[in-house]
Structure formats: C-alpha cells, structure tokens
C-alpha positions as CSV (number, residue, x, y, z in Angstrom):
1,M,-10.6,20.6,2.0
2,I,-11.7,18.6,4.8
3,K,-14.1,20.2,7.7
4,G,-15.7,19.5,11.0
5,S,-16.0,15.7,11.7
6,P,-15.9,13.9,8.2
7,T,-17.8,10.6,7.6
8,I,-15.5,7.5,6.6
9,D,-15.9,4.3,5.0
10,I,-13.4,1.6,4.7
11,I,-12.5,-0.8,1.4
12,I,-10.7,-3.8,1.9
13,P,-10.3,-6.3,-0.8
14,A,-9.9,-9.9,0.5
15,Y,-8.5,-13.1,-0.6
16,K,-9.1,-16.3,1.6
17,P,-9.3,-14.1,4.9
18,G,-8.3,-15.8,8.1
19,R,-7.7,-14.8,11.6
20,K,-6.1,-11.6,11.3
21,F,-9.1,-10.4,9.1
22,S,-11.5,-11.4,12.2
23,R,-8.7,-9.4,14.4
24,L,-9.1,-6.1,11.7
25,L,-12.9,-6.5,12.0
26,A,-12.8,-6.5,15.8
27,M,-10.3,-3.6,16.0
28,L,-12.7,-1.9,13.7
29,E,-15.3,-2.1,16.1
30,K,-13.5,-0.4,18.9
31,Q,-12.5,2.7,17.1
32,T,-12.8,6.3,18.4
33,Y,-13.8,7.4,15.7
34,P,-17.2,6.5,13.7
35,V,-16.9,4.6,10.9
36,G,-19.8,4.1,8.5
37,K,-19.5,1.3,5.9
38,I,-17.2,-1.6,5.9
39,I,-17.4,-2.8,2.4
40,V,-15.0,-6.0,1.7
41,M,-14.1,-6.7,-2.2
42,N,-13.9,-10.5,-1.7
43,T,-12.3,-12.6,-4.1
44,E,-13.9,-16.1,-4.6
45,E,-17.2,-16.4,-3.2
46,R,-16.4,-20.1,-1.7
47,Y,-13.8,-18.8,0.4
48,W,-16.0,-16.3,2.1
49,N,-17.4,-17.6,5.9
50,K,-20.7,-15.9,5.9
51,K,-21.4,-17.1,9.2
52,S,-17.8,-15.8,10.6
53,Y,-18.9,-12.2,10.4
54,E,-22.6,-12.0,10.1
55,T,-22.9,-10.1,13.4
56,I,-20.8,-7.0,12.3
57,P,-24.1,-4.8,11.3
58,N,-22.0,-2.2,9.1
59,L,-20.2,-5.0,6.8
60,E,-20.9,-4.8,3.2
61,V,-19.6,-8.0,1.1
62,H,-19.1,-8.0,-2.7
63,H,-17.7,-10.9,-4.1
64,I,-15.7,-11.1,-7.7
65,T,-14.1,-14.0,-9.5
66,K,-10.2,-14.2,-9.0
67,E,-10.4,-13.5,-13.0
68,E,-11.8,-9.9,-12.2
69,F,-9.4,-8.6,-9.3
70,D,-7.1,-6.0,-10.3
71,H,-5.4,-3.7,-7.7
72,G,-6.4,-0.6,-9.1
73,A,-10.2,-1.6,-10.6
74,T,-11.3,-3.6,-7.5
75,R,-10.8,-0.6,-5.0
76,N,-12.3,1.8,-7.5
77,Q,-15.3,-0.5,-7.7
78,G,-15.7,-0.7,-3.6
79,I,-15.5,3.0,-3.6
80,L,-18.5,3.4,-5.9
81,Y,-20.5,1.6,-3.2
82,S,-19.3,4.8,-0.8
83,C,-21.2,8.1,-0.1
84,A,-18.4,9.4,2.7
85,D,-16.4,12.1,2.7
86,L,-13.3,9.9,3.7
87,F,-12.8,6.4,2.6
88,L,-9.8,4.0,4.4
89,C,-8.0,1.7,2.2
90,M,-6.9,-1.5,3.9
91,T,-5.7,-5.1,3.1
92,D,-7.6,-8.1,5.1
93,D,-4.2,-8.7,6.9
94,A,-3.5,-5.6,8.1
95,V,-4.4,-5.0,11.8
96,P,-5.2,-1.6,13.9
97,A,-2.7,-1.3,16.5
98,D,-5.3,0.7,18.5
99,S,-8.6,2.3,19.0
100,R,-7.4,5.3,17.7
101,L,-6.2,4.5,14.3
102,V,-9.2,5.8,12.2
103,E,-9.1,9.1,14.5
104,R,-5.7,9.6,13.6
105,L,-5.9,9.3,9.9
106,V,-8.7,11.7,10.2
107,E,-6.8,14.2,12.0
108,G,-3.9,13.7,9.2
109,F,-6.2,15.8,7.0
110,S,-5.8,18.9,8.8
111,R,-2.3,19.1,8.3
112,R,-1.0,21.4,5.4
113,G,2.1,21.5,3.2
114,P,4.8,24.6,3.1
115,E,2.7,26.2,0.7
116,G,-0.5,25.7,2.4
117,E,-1.1,22.3,0.4
118,A,-4.1,20.5,1.1
119,P,-4.0,16.6,2.1
120,A,-5.3,14.2,-0.8
121,M,-3.9,10.9,1.2
122,V,-3.3,10.0,4.9
123,Y,-1.1,6.6,4.9
124,A,-0.6,5.1,8.3
125,R,2.8,3.5,10.0
126,Q,3.2,-0.3,9.7
127,L,4.7,-1.9,12.8
128,P,6.2,-5.6,12.6
129,D,4.0,-8.2,13.7
130,K,5.3,-10.5,16.2
131,E,6.4,-13.1,14.1
132,C,8.2,-11.1,11.4
133,G,12.0,-11.8,11.2
134,R,14.8,-9.1,12.4
135,I,15.5,-7.8,8.6
136,E,11.9,-6.5,8.2
137,Q,11.7,-5.3,11.3
138,C,14.6,-3.1,10.2
139,T,13.2,-2.5,6.7
140,R,9.5,-1.5,8.7
141,R,11.7,0.9,10.8
142,F,13.1,2.4,7.5
143,N,10.1,2.7,5.2
144,Y,7.6,3.5,8.4
145,P,9.6,5.6,11.0
146,G,8.4,7.2,14.0
147,E,8.3,10.8,13.1
148,S,5.0,12.1,10.8
149,R,6.2,13.9,7.6
150,V,3.8,16.2,5.2
151,K,5.1,15.6,1.4
152,T,4.7,18.2,-1.9
153,R,6.1,18.6,-4.8
154,A,9.4,20.6,-3.2
155,D,10.5,17.2,-1.6
156,L,11.1,15.9,-4.9
157,P,14.9,17.0,-5.1
158,S,15.6,15.8,-1.5
159,L,13.3,12.5,-1.2
160,G,12.8,11.5,-5.0
161,I,10.8,8.4,-5.1
162,K,10.2,8.2,-1.6
163,T,7.9,11.5,-1.8
164,Y,5.6,9.2,-3.9
165,F,5.8,6.5,-0.9
166,A,2.2,5.5,0.2
167,S,0.7,2.3,1.1
168,N,-2.9,1.1,0.5
169,V,-2.5,-1.4,3.3
170,C,-3.8,1.6,5.4
171,C,-4.5,4.9,3.5
172,A,-7.1,7.4,3.7
173,Y,-8.5,9.5,0.8
174,D,-10.1,12.7,0.1
175,R,-13.0,11.5,-1.8
176,K,-13.4,14.5,-3.6
177,V,-10.0,14.9,-4.6
178,Y,-9.8,11.1,-5.6
179,D,-12.8,11.8,-7.8
180,K,-11.3,14.7,-9.1
181,L,-8.0,13.1,-10.3
182,G,-9.6,9.7,-12.0
183,G,-9.1,7.5,-8.7
184,F,-6.8,4.5,-9.3
185,I,-5.1,3.7,-12.6
186,Q,-6.7,0.5,-14.1
187,P,-5.5,-2.2,-14.7
188,A,-3.0,-2.1,-12.4
189,I,-0.1,-4.8,-11.9
190,F,0.6,-3.1,-8.2
191,N,1.5,0.0,-7.3
192,E,-1.5,1.9,-7.5
193,D,-1.4,3.6,-4.2
194,M,2.0,5.5,-5.6
195,I,0.7,5.9,-9.0
196,F,-2.2,8.0,-7.8
197,A,0.2,9.8,-5.0
198,G,2.2,10.9,-7.9
199,G,-0.4,12.4,-9.5
200,V,-1.6,13.8,-6.1
201,I,1.8,15.6,-6.1
202,K,1.7,17.1,-9.3
203,A,-1.7,18.2,-8.9
204,G,-0.4,20.4,-6.1
205,Y,-1.7,18.7,-3.1
206,C,0.3,17.0,-0.3
207,V,0.6,13.2,0.6
208,V,0.7,13.0,4.8
209,Y,2.5,10.2,6.6
210,Q,0.6,9.8,9.9
211,A,3.1,8.3,12.1
212,E,0.7,8.3,15.2
213,A,-1.9,6.4,13.0
214,R,-0.5,2.5,13.3
215,V,-1.3,-1.0,11.9
216,I,0.2,-4.2,12.6
217,H,1.3,-5.5,9.0
218,S,4.5,-7.3,7.9
219,H,5.5,-10.2,5.8
220,N,8.4,-12.4,6.0
221,Y,9.2,-13.2,1.9
222,S,11.4,-15.3,0.8
223,G,14.0,-14.6,-1.8
224,L,11.6,-15.8,-5.1
225,Q,8.9,-13.8,-3.3
226,Q,11.0,-10.4,-3.2
227,F,12.2,-11.1,-6.8
228,R,8.4,-11.3,-8.1
229,R,7.1,-8.3,-6.1
230,N,10.1,-6.3,-7.5
231,F,9.7,-7.5,-10.9
232,D,5.6,-6.1,-10.4
233,L,6.9,-3.0,-8.9
234,A,9.2,-2.2,-11.4
235,V,6.5,-2.9,-14.4
236,S,4.3,-0.6,-12.8
237,Q,7.5,1.7,-13.0
238,V,8.1,1.4,-16.7
239,D,4.3,1.5,-17.7
240,H,3.9,5.1,-16.0
241,P,6.7,7.3,-17.2
242,E,4.3,10.4,-16.5
243,V,4.9,9.8,-12.8
244,F,8.3,8.2,-12.3
245,A,10.3,9.3,-15.4
246,G,13.1,11.3,-14.0
247,V,12.7,9.7,-10.2
248,P,14.9,7.3,-9.8
249,S,14.5,4.7,-7.3
250,E,17.5,2.6,-7.3
251,G,19.5,5.0,-4.8
252,E,16.6,4.6,-2.3
253,G,17.0,0.7,-2.6
254,I,20.6,1.2,-1.7
255,R,20.3,3.5,1.4
256,L,17.8,1.3,2.6
257,V,20.5,-1.9,2.4
258,K,22.9,0.2,4.0
259,R,20.9,1.6,7.0
260,T,19.4,-2.0,7.7
261,A,22.8,-3.8,7.9
262,T,24.0,-0.8,10.0
263,D,21.2,-1.5,12.6
264,L,21.8,-5.4,12.7
265,V,25.3,-5.4,13.1
266,R,24.6,-2.4,16.4
267,Q,21.7,-4.3,17.5
268,G,24.0,-7.5,17.9
269,Y,23.1,-9.7,14.7
270,P,26.5,-8.9,12.1
271,W,25.6,-12.7,10.7
272,L,22.3,-11.5,9.3
273,V,23.9,-9.1,7.1
274,F,24.4,-12.0,4.8
275,G,21.0,-12.7,4.5
276,L,20.1,-9.2,4.1
277,V,22.7,-8.9,0.9
278,L,21.1,-12.1,-0.4
279,K,17.7,-11.1,-0.5
280,S,18.9,-7.8,-1.6
281,G,20.4,-9.6,-4.5
282,W,16.9,-11.0,-5.4
283,K,15.2,-7.9,-4.9
284,Y,17.4,-6.2,-7.6
285,M,17.2,-8.9,-10.0
286,G,13.4,-8.8,-10.0
287,Y,13.7,-4.8,-10.2
288,F,16.2,-5.4,-13.3
289,A,13.9,-7.7,-14.9
290,G,10.8,-5.8,-14.6
291,R,12.7,-2.5,-15.9
292,H,12.9,-4.8,-19.1
293,Y,10.1,-6.5,-19.5
294,A,9.5,-5.7,-22.7
295,M,12.5,-8.0,-24.1
296,L,11.0,-10.9,-21.9
297,P,8.9,-13.7,-23.8
298,G,5.5,-13.9,-22.1
299,A,6.6,-17.2,-20.6
300,I,9.4,-15.7,-18.8
301,R,7.3,-12.7,-17.8
302,M,4.6,-15.2,-16.0
303,K,7.3,-16.9,-13.6
304,C,8.5,-13.7,-12.9
305,T,5.2,-12.1,-11.6
306,M,3.3,-12.3,-8.9
307,N,0.1,-11.3,-10.6
308,R,-0.5,-13.7,-13.7
309,G,-3.7,-12.6,-13.8
310,Y,-2.7,-8.8,-14.8
311,W,-0.7,-10.7,-17.9
312,E,-3.1,-13.1,-18.6
313,K,-5.7,-10.1,-19.0
314,A,-3.7,-8.2,-21.3
315,G,-2.7,-10.7,-23.8
316,D,-1.3,-9.9,-26.6
317,K,-1.3,-5.9,-25.5
318,R,1.8,-6.7,-23.8
C-alpha cells in the first residue's frame, strides 16, 4: 500500500527521439510532483543527440541495440535502475498535457476497488494531437473517456477484455506489486501492459484509469499499419491464454466501430464512415491472421508483424 509521498522515477524506451521527446522532457521539468530519475532506454546510440539533453540533471540514459530491444525486457531492464516506490512507464512521443500529470497519477494510488482492492497500476488519459485525424479522435474518446474508473475482477462479466485495458504510453506502477508479480512478460511482441494488468486483476489488485492525468498522444496509422498492429496484438493474446482465454475481444472492437460511426455522423462527417469501415477491415484481418499465426509460414509472419525482431530472435521456437 502506498502511503505518504512516494518517490517516483520515469522509464522511457526511446528510438530516434525527436521534437515530441524534447517537449516531453520539458514538461516533466514543470511537474508539480517531484520526479526522481528519468531513465531512458535508448535503442541505437547513433540516434541519440547527447548535446540536446545534457542540461537535464536527472536524466539517465542507457543504450541498447535494435536487436536487444523487447517491449517487456527493455522496460524491465530500465526499472532495475530505479529504487523508487513507484515508476512511471512512458513512450518517447507522449507529452504531458499539463504540469499535474505525475501528481494526478500518484493520487490514483489512493483509490480502492469495491472490496478494498489496492491499485497496482494507474494509467493516464490519452488526448489526440492536433494533427490527429477525425476517426482517431473518436477512437481516443472511446478508449480514454473523461470519467475515471477503478477496475477489478468483478468487472470481467460486464467489461470483458476492457478490464485488462491499460497502456504503457503513460502508466504508473507500484514497485512492490510489480516485483511480487514478476515484472513484464519477456519476450513480448506487444501488449506487455495488458498482460501485466491481467495478472494484477487475477492477483486481487485493481487497475485504475485516472482521467485527470492526461498526455497528448495519438497516431494516424494507415490501413496496413493497423493490420500489423492488430496482428501483433492477437499474437500476444494467443500466446497468453492464462490471461485472455475466455475473455473475447471481438465484441469490444464492434462496439468501437459502432460508437465511432455514430459520432462521425453526429459531428457532420458521414462520408468518413466509409474510411472507418475500411480501416476496421484492416484491423480485423490483422487480428484474424494473428489469431491463426501458427498456421502461417515464417515469411508471411514477417510481412504481417510490426516487430520483426521478435520473430528473428524466436527463430525455430515459433
């Protein structure tokens, strides 16, 4: 249980960090809640501009190769450099929306479930960037609404897979619970945050969605990128039946499409529904292929995935 004013470090995997990463660091310096170390796990030292960040006193950078990167293992490695009570996982393109992001996330650990379940993790609301497309804006509102929520095992019948939903784009963790549950799964093709959240729920803790903690983060993925992302998502679910078996996710996808289509029509953009249907088709095809990846030749898997390194390291084991 978190008491008093816990210490907190920040863990950020980075790859070719750019302007958003600079804005992220600038906003972290403005936080009302004191931040300890900012631990960056940077992929490929040649892409790191040391002079751009040398004035940040609490920045700690560790370089790895692209072959060494893994969604779970790289974060686990970064967390080993922290001794704080809490750690905050972020991505290098997630920019705090204001100076109270960390404060609000820490406040989330004071929440409890209906049976007194203590929080193991608290994740933030993601707001669309100004360049974000209309469809993605609707998706962000669906996945990250304006109301906070505490999720426990009791929510599985009503929320289904959404019970496990969380995102390491911006998510804080209780270090003691993280250690107790064994950290993030590794190797991880994707979805290490939801896999950990599933373990959290099954262990009797709760997952907190803290809508008051906000980051600016969105993507304008093409249809093919959506296919590959959902392929990896499905692979992660197939590979971890201990978390996802008996908790179908297709229904949540259908609900997202229906809600987005309704919002587009209400906002006066009915012609965008056609694009929504096309993108949803790409998503479903990727998800379907990922669910049946064991039937696909290795060369086809490599064309379907966003994470080629995962399959290259797995080799004959897959």
